[in-house]
N, C-alpha and C positions, 0 to 999 in steps of 0.2 A: 239323654238325648241331646243331642247335635243340635248345635248353638245354630239357628237360623243364618244362611247369609244375605248380609243387606243387597237391596237392589244395588244396579248401577245405570241412574236414570239417561247418563248418555252413550248408554251401549249402543245405541244404533247408529251413533255417528262413526263407528269404525268402519262402515259401509262409503261414508263420502269421504274419511280422511285418506290425503295425497291425491285426492282428483276433485272433490271441490275445498278443501281446504288444506293447508300443511301444515301452520303450528298446532302445538300441543291443545289449543284450544280456537274455532271458528271464533272470527270478528264477526261484530252484528250484524254487515253487507252479507258475507257467507251464508251467516246460518240462515236472513232471512230468504236467500235463493235456495236453500236448503230445504225449507219447511212451505215455502211457495211451488215448489214441487210436489211436495207430498202431500199438501193438503188445499191446493189449485182453488178449491171451488170452497171450500170450509169458510164461514161465514169470523173474519178475522176483530174489525172494529166497527163499535155499532153504538151510536146513540140514540137519545130520542129528541134530536132538536130539529127534524122535518118541519114541514107546515103544521100548527098547532099542536106540536107538541108528538108528532108522528115519527115513524122509527126510521133513522138513515144504515145501510151496512154496508162494508166494502169486503168482499174476499181476501184472502191471502193474495190471491194474483193480483188483483186489484189495487189492492195497497202495494202490493211489491212493484206494478206500474207506476204509478203514483208518486212513487216515493224515489224513483228513476227520473222521473221528468221532473220532482221538487231538485236532487241533488245535479241533472245537468243545466238548471236553471243557475244553481249557486256558482257552478264552475265558469259558467258561461258571463257570470258578472265579477269575476278574479278569483272565488274561493282557492286558493291552496290548502295543499295538504299542510294539519295542523293550525292552522285560522282557527282562532273561536266564534259558532254561531251562537248568540244566547235566543231561549224562547220563554216567553213567559205570558201564562193565562191558564182558564180554567180549563179541568179536564175535556178533551176532545180528539175525536180520530187528526186533525189537522195538526194538534199540539204533537201527538206522535208520530207522524208522516214526517214531520218537521225534524225531528230528534232524531229518525233513522235517515232522514235524507240528508243531511249534516254527518254523519257517520259514512255514508255512502261516497258524500263529495271526502273523503278523508280527514274530514274538521273533527274539530274540538265540541260536543253538545253542553252548551252553558243551562240548566235548566235554573230560571230565576222565579223565586217566590212571589204567584200572583198578588199577594196581598200585603206586600210591603211598599214602605212610603214612598214620594220621587227621592228625596234623599239617600235612601239606604238603595235606591236602583242602580241610582248616578254612582256612590261609592262602588258598586261591583262592574257595572258598565268600564269605570277608571281603572278597576283594575285589572281585568280580565281583557280590557281594549279587543270586542267582540266586531267583527265588518260587517256583520250583518243578527242585525233584532228580530224578531217574528214578535206580537206583541198582540193583545185586544186595544179596545179603543181608550182606556182608562190610561194609557200608559203613551198612545201613538202620537199625541200629536206634540207632547214635550219633550220625548225623544228623537224625533223628528224635526224639532228648531232646536234642540241644544246640540243636536252629534250629527256635523254635517260630513264626515268620513264614515258614519257609520247609515250602514241601508237598512231601513225600517220599514216592515212589512204587515200587513194584517190576519189575523185568523178569524175576522169576521168576514163570511161570507158577502155579508153588502157592501164592502169595501172595494173600490176600483184594484187596487194593491192586493187581493186577497191572495194567499199563495197558492190556492190550486188553479186559476187563472194563466201564471204565470210557466212559460215554456220558453227553453232556447229556441231561438231564430234561427239558429244552424248547428249540425254537427258536435259536438267538443270533444276533445282528449281529455280522457280520464283522468284522475290524478294520478298520480304512485299510489298502489295501495296500501293499506295499513296492515301490521301483523298485530299477533293479538297482545303483543306486550308494548303498544302504543294508548298515549291517553284516549280514553273515547270519553268521559264527561270530567268536569268541574265543578262539584257542587258546594255553593257560598252560604257561609253564614249572613245574615244581615248586615252585619258592620256598622251597625247603629253608632258607636263610640269612639271607630279608627276603620283602618284595614281588614278589609272582610275579609274571613280566613276559606281558601277555596280547596277542598278536599279531591285532588287529583285520583279517578281512577279508571282502570287502562278495559279496556275488550276483556282480558284475561280475569283479569276483578270479577266485574260483574256477571260475565257468563258463566264462570265459575262456580259462583257461589250462588248463583239460582238454583246451576244441575245440582250442588253438592247438599242444598238444602232440602232439594226431592228426594234426597237418602229415609228420610224421616217422614216425607209425607208426599204419599201417591196422586198425582195428578194427572188427567185422560185428556185425550185430545178432544172427549167430548162438554168437559166443562166451559162453565163459561163464568166469567171472574167480573165482578162487580170493583170499579176503580172509583172511589168515591170520594176517599181521602186525597189531597193536593197532591197529584201527580209528578212534584219537583222533586218531593220529600222522596228520600232512598228508601226508606219501608215502602209505599206505596209505588214507585218505580220498579223495585226488583220485586214485589211480590204481584202485582195486580199488573206489570206492563212488559217485565222482563220474563218471567217464568211461563206465563202461558205463550208469548211465540216461541219458550226452548221446548213446546209440547203441541204445537199445533192446535191450542185453545182460542176462542174469543174473547175477547175484553170489552164490556159494557163502559162506557164513559156515562161516571157521574157527576154535575157542575153543581149539587147543592143539597145540603141534610134536610132541606123543607119535609116533613113529614109529609102530604102527599105527593112530591115529587119523589120520595124516598120509596112509597108504596105502589107507585105505578112503576119503576122501575126494575123494584124486586119481584114483580107478578108476570108483567109482560117482556122483561128481557130471562126469565124462567133461571135466575140468576143461582149457580150451585156451589160458589165461592165467593163469598165474602170478605175481605179483609175492614179492621178498624183500630180503634183506640176505644180505651176502658171507658171514656162519657158515651162513646155512641151505642156500646152495649149496654150499660147503663142505662140508656133513657130507652131502649126496646125494650129490655126486660122489663121496665118501668110498666112502659103502656101493656101489655101481656100478663104481670098481675094484677093492674089494675082493672082490665078487663075480666079477670076471674075473681075477683074481690067482689067484684061488682054482682055477682050470681049470689052471692049469698053465702053464708057463715060455712054452710056446709058443704058445698060444691069446694070452696078454697079449702076447707079441710081433708076434703078426699082426693083433690088435684095433690095437696103438698104431700099423702101419705104414698099415694102413686110415684111420685117424683123419686122418695125415697128408695121405694121399691127396685124403680128402672134403674136408679144409680145402681145400686148395690147389683143385679143382675149385669150391666154392663160391664163394671169394675169385675165382679169374678169370671165370667163367662165370656165377653165383648161381644154378646146380644145385645141388640139396636133394639128394644121392643119401644123402647118412646116412642119414635119417630111413628109409628101404628098408635099408641096409645092416646097421644097429643098431634094427634093430625088436625082436627076442629081447629084447635089452639094454633097451632104454627100457619094451617091458611091463612086465619084471620089477622095473623101479622105477617100473611105474603113470604114466609121465610119458609113452606116447607118443601120447595125442590132445592133449598139449599144443603149442600153434602157438607161441607167446612166452612167451619168462621176459623179466622184469625185473628190474635189480638196482640197489638205489639204498639210500642211506644211511650211502656210502663206494664209495670204487672197489676193484672186485674183479681179483684177481691175474690178469693176462694169459694165463696159461698154463688157468685156471680156463674165462674164458670163450672160449677157444680148442677148448679140448676139448669143451663143450657143442657150440657152433658144427659141431664136425666129426663128431658124435653126430645131426646134424640139427633139431637145437633153433635156432629163431631166436632168439639169447641179446642181450639190448642192454642201457645201462647208461643211468641218467639222473641230472642234476644239479638239485638247487634245495634252498632255502630254508625252512621254515614262511613268513617274511617275501615270499616270493614264491611261495604256493600249492600248491604249492610247486616246479614244475617249468617248469627253465627255459634245460636243453638233453636232447637227448635224440636217441642213435647211429640213424641211418635203417637200417634193415634191407636198406634196398638199396647201401646204404654208409657201413659202419659201419668203426670205425679202432678197433683194439684198446687204443693208447694212451690214449683219449678219452671222457669219461663223456659225451661228447655234443656234439649241434651246437648251436646256439644258435639261437632261432627268429625271424630274419629272414626278412622284415619286418616282424613284427609287435614286435619288440620289439628292446632294442637293446645290446648289452656290451662292454664294455671292460675294459685294463688297464691302471691306473692306478699312481703309485706304483714303478715298475720299480727294480729293486736299481741304484744306481749301480756298480756293480762289476762290471755284466753288458755285456759290451764288443758280444758276439753275440747272432742268434737263437739258443736262444727268452728274450726277454721276461721275468721272471716277476716278477708284480706282483700287487695285490691285484684281483680281479675285482668291478667293477661292474655295476651293472643299472638299467634302465628300460622299462617295458612294463605293459600293463595290468593285470597278475598280482601287481605290487607293491603291499604291505600299505596298509590307508589308515592307520597307526600302531599303537604300542604304550597300551593301553589304561589311559586316565589318566597318561600320562607321554608329557607332550607334549616336556621337554626331555632325554629317552632318544630321542625318535623324530627329533628335529631332528637328534641324533648320527650315527644313520645316512645320512646323505647328503649329497651333496658339493655343490660351491655350486652345481653347473651339473644337479641334480635324481637325480642318481646313485646307485642303493641302494648301499650298500657291504656286501658280502658275508664280509667278512672271511677271505675264502677267496686261498689265495694259488695261482696258474697261470698260465697264458700261451694264449695262440689261434694257430690257424694259419689263413693264406688263405682257407681253406673255414668260418669261425667255428666249429669244433671245440675244445671247452675241452679243455684236460689239465690236471688237478687236482695240485697239489702238499702242500697241507696246511692246516690253521687258521694262521690267521698268531699268533694268540697261542701256537702250542705249539712254532712255529720255536725251532730251537737254533743258536748261534751257535757255531765252534770256536774253536779258540786262533790257526787261519791265516784268520780271519774267514771263514767258508765257511757255507753255509747247509746247515740241514739242515733236510729234512722228517721229523716221527716214522711219519707214515702210508704216507709209501713204504718204511721200513723195516720197519716191520708188514706191510705187505703182501706182502713176501718168506716169510714163513712160512705164507701159506694153506695149502700143500699140504704141510707138515709134520703129519703126525698125533697125533706125542709132544706138541704144540703146543694145550693146548685156549686158552690166551686168553695174549695177549703184546701189551703196553703200553713204548714205546719212548719215554724222556725226556733231560733235559738233566741230567749232575751235574756239579759244580765237585770237580776231583780239586788233594789239597792245599791245601785253601783259599784257592784261587785262583778270584778272583771275576768277573773280565775273562773268563772264557771257558769255555764246555762243554764234556765229552764224554759218551759217549755211552750210557746205561746200558738194559739190555730187563729188564722186570718179567717173568717168564712163570711161568704156571701150566700144569705138565705136563698131559697127558690122562691119562685112567683108560687108553688103550692103552699108553701108556707102561710104566705100574706089570704090566699085565698082560705086555706081551713080557721085560720084566726080571722076570717073577713075583716080586713082593713088593707086601706092602700101603702104601698110601699114604702110611698114618699110623705107621710105622715108621721112626723118628729114626737104625736103624742103618745105613737106607741110602741116606742122603742125598748121601754120596760119588759112589755107583753115579748117582744121579740127575743130579745136578747133572754128570759127565761125559758123560753121553748128551745132555744138553742141548747141554753145550760143543760137542760132536760138530757137532750142527744148526748155531749161531752161527757156527762156523768155516766151511761149509758156504755157507750166508747172507752173510758176511763177503765172500765171494771173489766174492761177484755184486755186491758194492757198490765205491763209490770209494772212498778210500784213508781219505778225513776220515770217512766215515759208517759206518767199520767201528765194532761195539759192540767195547768197552771193558772193561764191567761188567754182568754177568750175578748177578741178584736172582729167588732162586728165593721163588714166593710160595707160603704153607701153603692159603691160599683166596683165591678169585678175586677178582678187583677188582669192584666194584658195578658192574653196566649199565645203561642205559636198559633201557627196554623196547620198541626199535627196535637191541637188542641193541650199543650203542656203551657203549665205558668210559667212563662218570663218570670227567673228568679232574679230578675237587676232591680227590685224592685225595695232593696231592702234597706234602710238608712246608716 
């Protein structure tokens, strides 16, 4: 049978090439103009921040007009080509309009994490030196007071200098147009301990990555995306902000993971594509399973059996019976309209992935880094692999494994994942030496992630190279793989695995688990979290879980030390533990 040819999602652009854009890829302004012609009256930006939580929505033509308005204002206030413009705030249509307007003004957008502390924000401002900063109330006052040479505006409709209130007082001369090779965005790390590291991504990096990712995922103009995770993050920015524009789809901006708001937006927004991190999907699945268990052991047993049958049929035939079988369950969870759920930011436990697939939700995993715009692998729906974070996008990019551990004598050969392609960053902002260190001699970008690839170019991720634990027997242990084994235990809110030196032996490490128990565990025990007299009881419960997990691991991966945390470890806004706590 002939091999099925891959779709080319950007094929439609040929109709506009040479007329509406002349580069290899369109720039953001060029693409928005094209999509505003194709989908003028289709909803584009939506949220539920109207009076009493009502729906607000703007069409493609309306967003385009407002973006032009803001861009003209920026130019009238002195913005030149290549100037930086910062934006920080919760996900909102206003955030998206500022992002696009900055690019229309031929400037460079600097999305700033809304969860950063003042010192971290100031480090980024001092490094990027933006001419304008659009933000919410929590940053407005100190930025206005401390940076007299930077103009500060508000994303809050209640403020006098709300972004949508401004217009250029007279006609402006547009700045020189950008090319697809020009820098579009600089994405910064927080820079808590020094100079923040800014990843420079061009229009070509971001636009090409979005379209190339779609060779492994069919996205439709009728889809409704849910931008729930912080949109400054490369993952959300690409998958829930850039990709929708590339096909003419709608974006619903979510601002909170509060259950009531989440359920309302899923239901009323009629979401068809949702993206999240493992923690979010685990939380949602926990609620679904809790509701099933509440109906009794017989019902729970039948549902488990049906899941198994549904998954097998889907895997063997591609037929999605689960969506019909589990319709009442999915409706109760307000995810019946979901066509696709995407998981990134870390590997999802195979058991979780499998349960969603069995219930009829096409659930896929992706992989990438900020430096790669960020997606470099995605599991195709038609041929997904539970153990993989995705298939690399051949022939549009290259990926390979280098520095394979010499102790490995047979497959799988684990080493560092390196990539080359149009989505790889331009470099770190004002850091040429740091940039040079990130590439091999033959021009591949070093991801810093350890993993292996199969013959079909699927990537199996093990963990970050810097987190690797080496045992006394010389075995390599990947903390992330052990952490994944805890994903379905409701009693564990947070688990972080690290190596420790036993009895002062600095030559090798053993495995320690830092565990923050969940509220569910304390509820089961019938005790208060802050009761010091029940710590032994809590530890005993956690030890039972660790024992179960150890039975699923290789002997050299066994956890030999448990530390119960009284407070959770700090997390990033993409819900990853900040591993800078280690002494």
